[in-house]
Structure formats: C-alpha cells, structure tokens
C-alpha positions as CSV (number, residue, x, y, z in Angstrom):
1,M,-35.3,7.8,-19.1
2,Q,-35.0,4.1,-19.5
3,R,-31.3,4.4,-20.5
4,L,-30.5,6.5,-17.5
5,Y,-32.0,3.8,-15.3
6,E,-30.0,1.1,-17.0
7,Y,-26.7,3.0,-16.7
8,G,-27.5,3.5,-13.0
9,M,-28.1,-0.2,-12.5
10,M,-24.9,-1.1,-14.4
11,A,-22.9,1.4,-12.2
12,A,-24.4,-0.1,-9.1
13,L,-23.5,-3.7,-10.1
14,I,-20.0,-2.7,-11.0
15,A,-19.6,-0.9,-7.7
16,V,-20.8,-4.0,-5.8
17,A,-18.4,-6.2,-7.8
18,I,-15.5,-4.0,-7.0
19,I,-16.4,-3.9,-3.3
20,A,-16.7,-7.7,-3.2
21,A,-13.3,-8.1,-4.9
22,V,-11.6,-5.7,-2.6
23,T,-13.1,-7.3,0.4
24,K,-12.1,-10.8,-0.7
25,L,-8.6,-9.9,-1.8
26,G,-7.9,-7.4,0.9
27,G,-6.8,-9.9,3.5
28,S,-4.5,-11.8,1.2
29,L,-2.9,-8.6,-0.1
30,K,-2.3,-7.3,3.4
31,G,-0.7,-10.6,4.3
32,A,1.6,-10.4,1.3
33,F,2.7,-6.9,2.1
34,E,3.3,-7.8,5.7
35,E,5.4,-10.8,4.7
36,V,7.6,-8.7,2.4
37,A,8.0,-6.0,5.0
38,N,9.0,-8.6,7.6
39,Q,11.6,-10.1,5.3
40,M,13.0,-6.7,4.5
41,S,13.2,-5.7,8.1
42,H,15.3,-8.8,8.9
43,Q,17.8,-8.1,6.0
44,T,21.3,-7.7,7.4
45,T,23.3,-7.0,4.2
46,K,23.9,-3.4,3.2
47,P,23.5,-2.2,-0.3
48,P,26.7,-1.9,-2.4
49,V,28.5,1.4,-2.3
50,T,28.9,2.9,-5.7
51,R,31.2,5.7,-6.8
52,P,30.1,8.7,-8.8
53,V,30.6,8.5,-12.5
54,T,33.2,10.9,-13.9
55,P,32.9,12.2,-17.4
56,T,35.2,10.6,-19.9
57,S,35.5,13.6,-22.2
58,T,36.2,17.3,-21.5
59,E,34.4,18.3,-24.7
60,M,31.7,20.8,-24.1
61,P,28.2,20.1,-25.4
62,P,27.4,21.9,-28.7
63,R,25.4,25.1,-28.5
64,S,21.8,25.0,-29.7
65,R,18.9,27.3,-29.8
66,Y,18.1,26.5,-26.2
67,N,21.6,26.0,-24.8
68,T,23.3,29.4,-24.7
69,G,26.4,28.0,-23.1
70,I,25.7,29.5,-19.7
71,G,26.8,27.1,-17.0
72,Y,29.4,25.5,-19.3
73,G,32.1,28.1,-18.8
74,R,31.2,29.9,-22.0
75,T,30.0,33.5,-22.2
C-alpha cells in the first residue's frame, strides 16, 4: 500500500510541475504564435509557381507479384 501512495504523490507532483510550466510559458508561446501570424498576414509576395514534372522515360515499370500491370496499359 505504501508504494501506491508514493506513486500517487509522484503523479501529483508531476502534474503540478506540468501545470506550472504551461501557465508560465503559455503567455510567451501565445505571443510568439501571434507574432508569426502577424508577419505572415502582412506578406505580399506570392509563392513561386511550379510546373508539373513530366516523366523522362516511357518505359513501363516491371511487373511484380503485386503489380499486375493494370493501370499501365497492359492486360
């Protein structure tokens, strides 16, 4: 019974430490996220436009135990 009491006390102390850390760091984390969101909302440049990649080879992939060729133009 003594061990169960000790485990309960350890769990309670860990919970208190986690709550204290979250409370202390919560404001600074919120501020950091708000700053990043503010900077992103004022961004005026658009992301670069990329073109789709075209295959460089017309060779079909080899058949395997799992690839029956369906979908590759083979029957």
